[in-house]
N, C-alpha and C positions, 0 to 999 in steps of 0.2 A: 288234596290238590294245592300246589304252591300258590301263595297270595302275598300281597304287600307291594311296596314301591310307591312312586310319587302319585299324589292325587287320591290316595286311599287313606281314609281316617277311621280309626276305631275308638270306642269308648270303653274305659275300664269298667267292668261290671259293678265294682264297689264304689263308683264315683259318688262323692257327697256334694251337697249344696254349699258353695262358698259363703262366707259370712264376713261382715265388716263391722268394726267398732268405730264410731264417730264421736268426736268430743270437741268442745270449744269453750272458750271463756272470752267474754266481751266486756269492755269498759267504755262508757260514754260520758262525755262531759260537755255541757253547754258553756262555751267560752264567753259568748255574749248572745244577744237576741239573734236568732236565726243562724247562728254559727255553732256547729257541733263537731267536736273531735271524737274519734272513735278508734280504739285499738282492739284487735281480735287475735286470739290464738286459735287456730283451726287445725285439727289433726285427725288422722284416721289410721287404722291398722286392719289390713285385709289378710284373710287366712284361707287356705285351701282353694286358691284361685286355680282355674283350669289352664293347663298348658300341654303342649305336645311333647311326648317323650318316645324315643324309639324303643318299642317293646321287644325288639329282637336285635339287641346289640351283639357285637363280637365278644366272646369270652376273652378277657384280657390275656395276652400272651399266646393266643391261638389264632387260627384262621377260620374258626367255626362260629357261626351265630348261635345264640342261646337256644332258640326254639328248634334249630336243626339238630340238636344233640339230645332232645328229649326222647324218652322211650316211646316206641311206636311210630316215630317219624322216619320212614324209610326213604322218603324223597330227598330230604336234606337241602332243599333249594329255596326255602323261604327267604324273602328279601327283607329290607328294613320295613318296619311297621310303625307308623305314627299313631300314637294312642293318646287320647285326652286323659289327663290325670290331675289330681289335686296336689300339684307339686310347687305352685307359685305362691309367694307371699309378698306383701308390699306394705309400706308405711309412708305417710305423707304428713309433713309438719309445715306450718306456715304462720307468718306474722302478717296481718292485714291491717293497715292503718289508713285512715281517711280523715279528710277535713271537708265538711259540707256546709254550704251556705244556701239556705232556702231562698225562694224568690221574694225579694224585698227591695225597698228603695235604699240606695246608697247616696250619701250626701255628695252633691256635685256631679254624680255619675248616673243618676237615674236608677231604674230597676235592674238588678243583676241577680244571678245565681251561679253557683259553680260546685263542682265536686272534684277533689284532688285525692288520688289514692295511690298507695304503694304496697306492694306485696313481695315479701321474701318467702320463698317456698323451696322445699326439696322433697321430691318423690323418689323413693328407692324401691327396687324390686329385683327379683332374679329372672323375671320374664314379663313382658309388657302386653301380653294378650294376643289372641289369635289374629293373624294377618298383619301384625305389627312386625317391625324389623327383627325384634328379638322375641319370637313366639315359641321357641323350643328350648328345652333344658337337657343336659346330658343325663343319660340313664344312671351312671354310677355316682355322679356328683351334681345333684340338681341345684345346689347352691353355688355352683362354680362362677356364675356370672352376676352375682348380686352387685348392683351398682345403680347409678342414676337411671331413672326410667327413660324410655325413648322419648317421651313427651314432656320431660321435666324442663321447666323454665324457672330459673333461679330468681330473677328480678323482673318486676313489671311496674311501670309508672303510668298512670293515666290521668288526664285532666280533661274535663268537659264543662261547659258552662254556656251562659247566655247573657247578653247585654242589650237592653232596649235603649238605643241612643237617644239622649234627651235633646234633640235638635229643637223641639218645640219650646224647651225652657231656655236654651241658649239664644234662640232667635225667635223671641216671643211675638215679634211683629210680622213674622212670615206667615204665608198661607198654611193652614193646618194640614191640608191634603199633602203638601210637600214636606213638611217638617216632622210630621207625626208618623209613627209606625215602623221606623227603621230598627232592625235587630241584627246582632252579630252572634254567631254560635261557633266558637272554636272548639276543636277536639285535638288533643295532642297525646301521643302514646310512645312508650319505649318498652322494649323487652330485650332480655339477654338471649343468646343463641340457644338452639336446641342441641342436645348431645349428638356427636358424630361417632360412627363406628366403621372400622375397616376390616373386612373379612379377607381371608387368605385366598379366596377364589376356588376353594375345593368343591367338588360335587360328590354326591353319594353313589355308591354302587353296591350291588349284592355281594361282591367278592373283595372289596377293598376296605381294610380296617382304617386306613388313613392315619394322620399324625397322632390322633388321640388313642388309637388302637381299639376304639369302640365302634368304628364304622360310621362316624358322623363328621366327616371333613367339612361339611357345610357349616358347622358351628365353630370351626377353627378360625381364629383371628390372625391378622398379619403379624409378622415378626418385626418388631420395632428396632431399627438399626441405629438410630441416633435420635436425640431429643426433638420433639415436635416444635417447630417454629412456624407461626402463622404470618401470612403476608396480607398487605392491603390489596384487596381485589380490584381497587380502582387503578392500580399501577400494574400494567401488563408486564410479564417477565418471560424469559426464555429458559425453560428447564427441560432436560432430557431431549434437547433439539426441537422442542415444541414451544410455540409462542402463544400465550394466553393469559387470562385473568386467574392466576393461580392463588389459591388460598393456603395451600401447604405444598411442600416439596414431595412429590410422589416417590422419589428415590429413597426416602427414609423407611419405606415399608417393603418387606420381603413377602413374597407370595408362597403358595403351597409347595413349590419346588424346593424352596429354601428349608422347609420344614420336613423334608424327607420324601417329597413327591406324593403321588396319589396312593402308592402302595405302602410306603413308610415301613420298610422291612425292619429297621431297628426297633420301632415301637411295637411291632408284632412279637418279636422274639424277647423283648425285655419291657414289661409294662412300666418299669420305673422311668423309661425314657418318653412316655406318652406326654403330649403337649397339646394345648389349645392356643399356642402362640403367645408371644410376650406382650402384645398390646392388650391392656385391660379393656373390658367392655365400656363403651361410651366414654372414652378417655379424654376427649377434647370436644369443643363446641364450635358450632357454626357461627356465622355473622349475626350480630344483634340487629335490631330493626327499630328505627325511629321514624315516626310519621306524624304529619300535621295536616288536618282537614279543617275546612272553614265553610260555614254556611252564612249567607246574607239573605235577610228577609225584609219585605216592605208590605205593610198592610194598609190599604187605602179604603176608607169608607166611601161608598158611592152615594147613598142617600139615607140619612138618618142612621138608625141602628139596624135597619133591615137587611142591608146587603153591604158586602165589602169584597174587595179584590186583593188577593194575596199573591205576591211574587216572591220566588225563592231561587237563589243561585247557590250551587254547592260545588266546592272545589276539593277533590280528593288528592292527597299528596300535592298540596298547593305549591310547595317549594320545588317540586319536580326533581327530587333527589333520587339517586340510584340506590334502591333498597335490594340488596343481594339476597338471593335464595341460597340454600346449602350447596356446597360443591359436590361433584361426583366422587363417591367413595367406593366405586367399583374398581378393584385393583386390576381388572382385565380390560377396562375401558380406555380408549384413546384419549379421553378427556379427564382421566383420573387426577384429582387434585384441583381441577379447574371449576370456576363458577361460570356457567353459561346462560343462566336465567336470572331475571329480576322480578320483583313485584311490579304492579302496574305503575306506569308513569302518571303524570298529572292527568286527571279526568275532570271535566267540567260538565255540569248538567243544569238545566233551567226548568222551572215549573211555574205554572200559574193556576190559581184556583179561585173560582167564584163561589162565594158563600152567601146564602140568603136565608 
Protein backbone atom coordinates (compact mmCIF):
# COMPACT_ATOMS: atom_id res chain seq x y z
CA UNK A 1 0.00 0.00 0.00
CA UNK A 2 1.45 3.42 -0.92
CA UNK A 3 2.70 5.57 1.96
CA UNK A 4 4.75 8.72 2.60
CA UNK A 5 4.09 12.44 2.27
CA UNK A 6 4.00 15.38 4.67
CA UNK A 7 3.65 14.76 8.39
CA UNK A 8 4.82 11.15 8.22
CA UNK A 9 8.22 10.37 9.78
CA UNK A 10 10.20 7.15 9.81
CA UNK A 11 13.29 6.03 11.72
CA UNK A 12 16.23 4.30 10.08
CA UNK A 13 16.47 0.78 11.61
CA UNK A 14 20.22 1.10 12.13
CA UNK A 15 19.97 4.52 13.86
CA UNK A 16 22.78 5.04 16.38
CA UNK A 17 23.00 7.21 19.48
CA UNK A 18 24.65 10.58 18.70
CA UNK A 19 27.76 11.47 20.68
CA UNK A 20 29.57 14.72 21.55
CA UNK A 21 33.16 15.51 22.53
CA UNK A 22 33.45 18.54 24.80
CA UNK A 23 36.69 20.25 25.75
CA UNK A 24 37.82 23.47 27.39
CA UNK A 25 40.83 25.29 28.74
CA UNK A 26 40.56 28.00 31.41
CA UNK A 27 42.97 30.58 32.73
CA UNK A 28 42.28 32.75 35.79
CA UNK A 29 44.23 35.59 37.29
CA UNK A 30 43.52 37.71 40.34
CA UNK A 31 44.46 41.22 39.28
CA UNK A 32 43.84 42.66 42.72
CA UNK A 33 41.75 41.80 45.73
CA UNK A 34 38.21 40.80 44.65
CA UNK A 35 39.01 41.43 40.97
CA UNK A 36 39.46 38.35 38.77
CA UNK A 37 40.14 38.09 35.04
CA UNK A 38 39.31 34.86 33.26
CA UNK A 39 39.74 33.55 29.71
CA UNK A 40 38.26 30.27 28.48
CA UNK A 41 38.41 28.28 25.30
CA UNK A 42 35.28 26.12 25.04
CA UNK A 43 34.64 23.75 22.18
CA UNK A 44 32.64 20.71 21.17
CA UNK A 45 32.39 18.27 18.28
CA UNK A 46 29.06 16.53 17.67
CA UNK A 47 28.79 13.38 15.56
CA UNK A 48 25.97 11.27 14.13
CA UNK A 49 23.28 13.80 15.03
CA UNK A 50 19.84 12.87 13.77
CA UNK A 51 18.30 14.70 10.86
CA UNK A 52 15.54 14.14 8.31
CA UNK A 53 16.42 12.72 4.89
CA UNK A 54 14.07 11.81 2.06
CA UNK A 55 14.39 8.03 1.96
CA UNK A 56 12.66 7.91 -1.41
CA UNK A 57 14.33 10.50 -3.66
CA UNK A 58 14.16 10.60 -7.45
CA UNK A 59 16.84 8.64 -9.25
CA UNK A 60 18.91 11.41 -10.82
CA UNK A 61 18.17 11.84 -14.49
CA UNK A 62 14.81 10.06 -14.27
CA UNK A 63 11.25 10.70 -13.18
CA UNK A 64 11.16 7.63 -10.95
CA UNK A 65 11.59 7.53 -7.20
CA UNK A 66 14.04 5.08 -5.66
CA UNK A 67 11.61 2.77 -3.84
CA UNK A 68 9.17 2.76 -6.73
CA UNK A 69 11.71 0.89 -8.88
CA UNK A 70 12.55 -1.84 -6.39
CA UNK A 71 11.63 -5.44 -7.31
CA UNK A 72 8.21 -6.43 -6.10
CA UNK A 73 6.82 -2.90 -6.02
CA UNK A 74 3.97 -3.10 -8.51
CA UNK A 75 2.20 0.05 -7.30
CA UNK A 76 4.98 2.54 -8.01
CA UNK A 77 3.27 5.42 -6.21
CA UNK A 78 5.30 5.85 -3.02
CA UNK A 79 5.78 9.56 -2.23
CA UNK A 80 8.66 11.27 -0.46
CA UNK A 81 9.50 9.66 2.88
CA UNK A 82 11.14 11.66 5.69
CA UNK A 83 13.43 9.40 7.70
CA UNK A 84 15.55 10.16 10.76
CA UNK A 85 19.19 9.32 10.03
CA UNK A 86 22.61 9.93 11.59
CA UNK A 87 23.67 12.37 8.88
CA UNK A 88 24.34 15.62 10.78
CA UNK A 89 27.59 16.76 12.37
CA UNK A 90 28.47 19.96 14.17
CA UNK A 91 31.32 21.74 15.90
CA UNK A 92 31.44 24.75 18.18
CA UNK A 93 34.41 26.90 19.19
CA UNK A 94 34.38 29.92 21.45
CA UNK A 95 36.52 32.36 23.40
CA UNK A 96 34.87 33.41 26.65
CA UNK A 97 36.53 36.24 28.56
CA UNK A 98 35.32 37.89 31.75
CA UNK A 99 36.28 40.42 34.39
CA UNK A 100 34.57 39.93 37.74
CA UNK A 101 34.61 42.05 40.88
CA UNK A 102 33.18 40.51 44.01
CA UNK A 103 30.98 42.43 46.42
CA UNK A 104 33.36 44.72 48.28
CA UNK A 105 33.89 48.31 49.29
CA UNK A 106 35.33 50.72 46.76
CA UNK A 107 36.98 53.91 47.96
CA UNK A 108 34.66 56.94 47.68
CA UNK A 109 31.95 54.80 46.00
CA UNK A 110 30.81 52.39 48.68
CA UNK A 111 30.04 48.73 48.08
CA UNK A 112 30.07 47.56 44.46
CA UNK A 113 30.20 44.39 42.39
CA UNK A 114 30.11 43.71 38.67
CA UNK A 115 30.75 41.14 35.97
CA UNK A 116 31.81 42.02 32.41
CA UNK A 117 31.83 39.25 29.83
CA UNK A 118 32.62 38.85 26.15
CA UNK A 119 32.08 35.75 24.00
CA UNK A 120 33.27 35.15 20.47
CA UNK A 121 31.79 31.92 19.17
CA UNK A 122 31.04 30.04 15.97
CA UNK A 123 28.78 27.03 15.64
CA UNK A 124 28.90 25.14 12.32
CA UNK A 125 26.72 22.23 11.17
CA UNK A 126 25.04 20.77 8.13
CA UNK A 127 21.64 20.69 9.86
CA UNK A 128 20.46 22.40 13.06
CA UNK A 129 18.00 19.88 14.46
CA UNK A 130 14.40 18.76 14.22
CA UNK A 131 11.85 21.59 13.84
CA UNK A 132 14.57 24.15 13.21
CA UNK A 133 14.71 26.04 9.93
CA UNK A 134 17.36 23.71 8.55
CA UNK A 135 16.21 20.30 9.76
CA UNK A 136 16.70 18.34 6.52
CA UNK A 137 19.66 17.29 4.40
CA UNK A 138 19.72 16.10 0.77
CA UNK A 139 19.82 12.36 0.18
CA UNK A 140 22.72 12.42 -2.30
CA UNK A 141 24.83 15.18 -0.70
CA UNK A 142 24.19 15.34 3.07
CA UNK A 143 27.06 17.82 3.54
CA UNK A 144 25.62 20.21 0.95
CA UNK A 145 24.56 22.87 3.45
CA UNK A 146 27.42 22.89 5.94
CA UNK A 147 27.53 26.46 7.26
CA UNK A 148 26.83 28.54 10.37
CA UNK A 149 24.15 27.00 12.58
CA UNK A 150 20.69 28.54 12.59
CA UNK A 151 21.23 29.59 16.23
CA UNK A 152 24.82 30.84 15.80
CA UNK A 153 25.67 34.13 17.52
CA UNK A 154 29.16 35.37 16.73
CA UNK A 155 29.58 38.11 19.36
CA UNK A 156 28.00 38.72 22.74
CA UNK A 157 28.87 41.30 25.41
CA UNK A 158 27.20 41.42 28.81
CA UNK A 159 27.60 43.63 31.85
CA UNK A 160 25.82 43.34 35.16
CA UNK A 161 26.53 44.76 38.57
CA UNK A 162 25.33 46.52 41.67
CA UNK A 163 26.18 49.65 43.62
CA UNK A 164 25.08 50.49 47.15
CA UNK A 165 24.90 54.27 47.00
CA UNK A 166 26.83 55.70 49.99
CA UNK A 167 24.47 58.58 50.71
CA UNK A 168 24.91 57.92 54.42
CA UNK A 169 28.68 58.59 54.06
CA UNK A 170 28.26 61.62 51.81
CA UNK A 171 25.53 63.07 54.02
CA UNK A 172 26.47 61.80 57.45
CA UNK A 173 24.24 64.28 59.27
CA UNK A 174 21.10 63.14 57.46
CA UNK A 175 18.52 60.71 58.86
CA UNK A 176 19.66 57.12 58.36
CA UNK A 177 16.25 55.91 57.23
CA UNK A 178 16.47 58.27 54.25
CA UNK A 179 20.18 58.08 53.38
CA UNK A 180 20.84 54.38 53.91
CA UNK A 181 19.86 51.39 51.74
CA UNK A 182 19.80 52.81 48.19
CA UNK A 183 21.11 50.46 45.48
CA UNK A 184 21.47 50.54 41.69
CA UNK A 185 21.59 47.40 39.51
CA UNK A 186 22.46 48.02 35.84
CA UNK A 187 22.39 45.29 33.16
CA UNK A 188 23.67 45.95 29.63
CA UNK A 189 23.95 43.48 26.77
CA UNK A 190 24.82 43.30 23.09
CA UNK A 191 24.68 40.45 20.62
CA UNK A 192 25.27 40.18 16.90
CA UNK A 193 22.48 39.01 14.61
CA UNK A 194 21.25 35.50 13.90
CA UNK A 195 21.89 33.95 10.47
CA UNK A 196 19.23 34.49 7.81
CA UNK A 197 18.25 32.12 5.02
CA UNK A 198 16.07 32.58 1.94
CA UNK A 199 14.50 29.56 0.29
CA UNK A 200 13.24 29.60 -3.29
CA UNK A 201 9.66 28.88 -2.26
CA UNK A 202 9.40 25.37 -3.69
CA UNK A 203 7.11 22.66 -2.37
CA UNK A 204 7.42 18.90 -2.58
CA UNK A 205 5.30 16.63 -4.70
CA UNK A 206 5.25 12.91 -5.40
CA UNK A 207 5.79 13.57 -9.13
CA UNK A 208 8.07 16.64 -9.30
CA UNK A 209 11.89 16.22 -9.18
CA UNK A 210 12.41 19.97 -8.81
CA UNK A 211 15.59 21.97 -9.52
CA UNK A 212 17.81 19.50 -7.62
CA UNK A 213 16.40 16.55 -9.62
CA UNK A 214 16.08 14.67 -6.32
CA UNK A 215 12.51 15.66 -5.44
CA UNK A 216 13.36 18.11 -2.65
CA UNK A 217 12.49 21.61 -3.95
CA UNK A 218 11.74 22.58 -0.34
CA UNK A 219 15.52 22.54 0.27
CA UNK A 220 16.36 24.75 -2.71
CA UNK A 221 17.53 28.24 -1.83
CA UNK A 222 16.92 31.40 -3.80
CA UNK A 223 18.96 32.46 -6.78
CA UNK A 224 21.15 35.41 -5.78
CA UNK A 225 20.92 38.00 -8.57
CA UNK A 226 23.18 40.72 -7.12
CA UNK A 227 25.26 41.35 -3.97
CA UNK A 228 23.37 41.59 -0.69
CA UNK A 229 23.13 45.13 0.70
CA UNK A 230 21.58 45.63 4.14
CA UNK A 231 19.52 48.70 5.03
CA UNK A 232 18.87 50.53 8.27
CA UNK A 233 15.35 49.36 9.24
CA UNK A 234 14.79 52.66 11.09
CA UNK A 235 14.64 54.40 7.69
CA UNK A 236 11.55 53.29 5.71
CA UNK A 237 11.99 52.82 1.97
CA UNK A 238 9.92 52.09 -1.11
CA UNK A 239 11.01 48.93 -2.93
CA UNK A 240 9.01 46.97 -5.51
CA UNK A 241 6.23 49.58 -5.17
CA UNK A 242 5.93 48.78 -1.46
CA UNK A 243 6.70 51.12 1.43
CA UNK A 244 8.13 49.63 4.60
CA UNK A 245 11.04 49.09 6.96
CA UNK A 246 13.19 47.05 4.60
CA UNK A 247 16.28 45.23 5.81
CA UNK A 248 17.31 44.02 2.34
CA UNK A 249 16.14 44.49 -1.22
CA UNK A 250 13.80 41.59 -2.09
CA UNK A 251 14.44 42.01 -5.83
CA UNK A 252 17.95 40.53 -5.54
CA UNK A 253 16.50 37.06 -4.89
CA UNK A 254 14.97 34.83 -7.56
CA UNK A 255 12.40 32.20 -6.68
CA UNK A 256 11.68 28.67 -7.81
CA UNK A 257 10.46 29.78 -11.26
CA UNK A 258 13.89 31.21 -12.07
CA UNK A 259 15.45 27.86 -11.23
CA UNK A 260 13.40 25.90 -13.73
CA UNK A 261 10.01 25.91 -12.11
CA UNK A 262 8.43 23.13 -10.13
CA UNK A 263 9.04 20.47 -12.79
CA UNK A 264 12.56 21.56 -13.74
CA UNK A 265 12.75 19.49 -16.92
CA UNK A 266 16.42 20.33 -17.66
CA UNK A 267 17.46 18.98 -14.28
CA UNK A 268 15.53 15.75 -14.83
CA UNK A 269 17.11 15.00 -18.19
CA UNK A 270 20.60 16.10 -17.22
CA UNK A 271 21.75 15.55 -13.60
CA UNK A 272 24.72 17.84 -14.22
CA UNK A 273 22.30 20.80 -14.28
CA UNK A 274 20.84 20.04 -10.83
CA UNK A 275 20.99 23.01 -8.45
CA UNK A 276 20.05 24.02 -4.92
CA UNK A 277 20.22 27.72 -5.79
CA UNK A 278 23.17 30.09 -5.73
CA UNK A 279 22.49 31.57 -2.28
CA UNK A 280 24.56 29.72 0.36
CA UNK A 281 22.85 28.57 3.52
CA UNK A 282 22.70 31.25 6.25
CA UNK A 283 24.61 33.64 4.00
CA UNK A 284 23.85 36.85 5.91
CA UNK A 285 22.66 37.97 9.33
CA UNK A 286 19.76 39.78 10.90
CA UNK A 287 19.88 42.89 13.07
CA UNK A 288 22.02 42.97 16.17
CA UNK A 289 20.45 43.78 19.52
CA UNK A 290 21.60 46.18 22.23
CA UNK A 291 19.67 46.46 25.47
CA UNK A 292 20.00 48.27 28.79
CA UNK A 293 18.00 47.42 31.93
CA UNK A 294 18.15 49.13 35.29
CA UNK A 295 16.99 48.23 38.77
CA UNK A 296 16.66 50.65 41.70
CA UNK A 297 16.25 49.45 45.28
CA UNK A 298 15.70 50.97 48.71
CA UNK A 299 15.90 48.99 51.94
CA UNK A 300 14.49 50.72 55.03
CA UNK A 301 14.74 49.28 58.56
CA UNK A 302 11.47 49.59 60.44
CA UNK A 303 12.53 48.70 63.98
CA UNK A 304 15.89 47.35 65.02
CA UNK A 305 17.15 44.39 63.01
CA UNK A 306 13.83 42.53 63.13
CA UNK A 307 11.98 44.01 60.22
CA UNK A 308 12.66 46.05 57.12
CA UNK A 309 10.83 47.21 54.04
CA UNK A 310 12.33 46.77 50.57
CA UNK A 311 11.17 48.75 47.56
CA UNK A 312 12.34 47.98 44.04
CA UNK A 313 11.76 49.64 40.67
CA UNK A 314 12.86 47.82 37.50
CA UNK A 315 13.20 49.31 34.02
CA UNK A 316 13.51 46.97 31.03
CA UNK A 317 14.83 48.61 27.85
CA UNK A 318 15.08 51.79 29.89
CA UNK A 319 16.25 53.82 26.87
CA UNK A 320 13.13 52.71 24.96
CA UNK A 321 15.11 52.04 21.80
CA UNK A 322 13.66 50.16 18.85
CA UNK A 323 15.17 46.66 18.91
CA UNK A 324 14.29 45.02 15.61
CA UNK A 325 13.52 41.36 15.14
CA UNK A 326 14.51 39.45 12.00
CA UNK A 327 12.91 40.41 8.69
CA UNK A 328 10.54 38.21 6.72
CA UNK A 329 12.58 35.77 4.63
CA UNK A 330 9.64 34.08 2.94
CA UNK A 331 10.09 34.83 -0.76
CA UNK A 332 6.34 34.39 -1.38
CA UNK A 333 5.29 36.82 1.37
CA UNK A 334 4.08 40.35 0.66
CA UNK A 335 6.40 41.59 3.43
CA UNK A 336 9.49 39.78 2.10
CA UNK A 337 12.60 41.70 3.17
CA UNK A 338 10.71 43.88 5.66
CA UNK A 339 10.96 44.04 9.45
CA UNK A 340 7.50 44.33 10.96
CA UNK A 341 8.14 43.34 14.60
CA UNK A 342 10.36 44.55 17.42
CA UNK A 343 11.27 43.39 20.88
CA UNK A 344 9.41 44.92 23.83
CA UNK A 345 9.52 48.68 24.37
CA UNK A 346 10.31 50.15 27.76
CA UNK A 347 8.61 48.21 30.57
CA UNK A 348 8.54 49.47 34.17
CA UNK A 349 7.52 47.45 37.19
CA UNK A 350 7.46 48.14 40.92
CA UNK A 351 7.59 45.80 43.89
CA UNK A 352 7.56 46.13 47.65
CA UNK A 353 8.52 43.45 50.15
CA UNK A 354 8.16 43.31 53.90
CA UNK A 355 10.85 41.21 55.64
CA UNK A 356 10.71 40.26 59.31
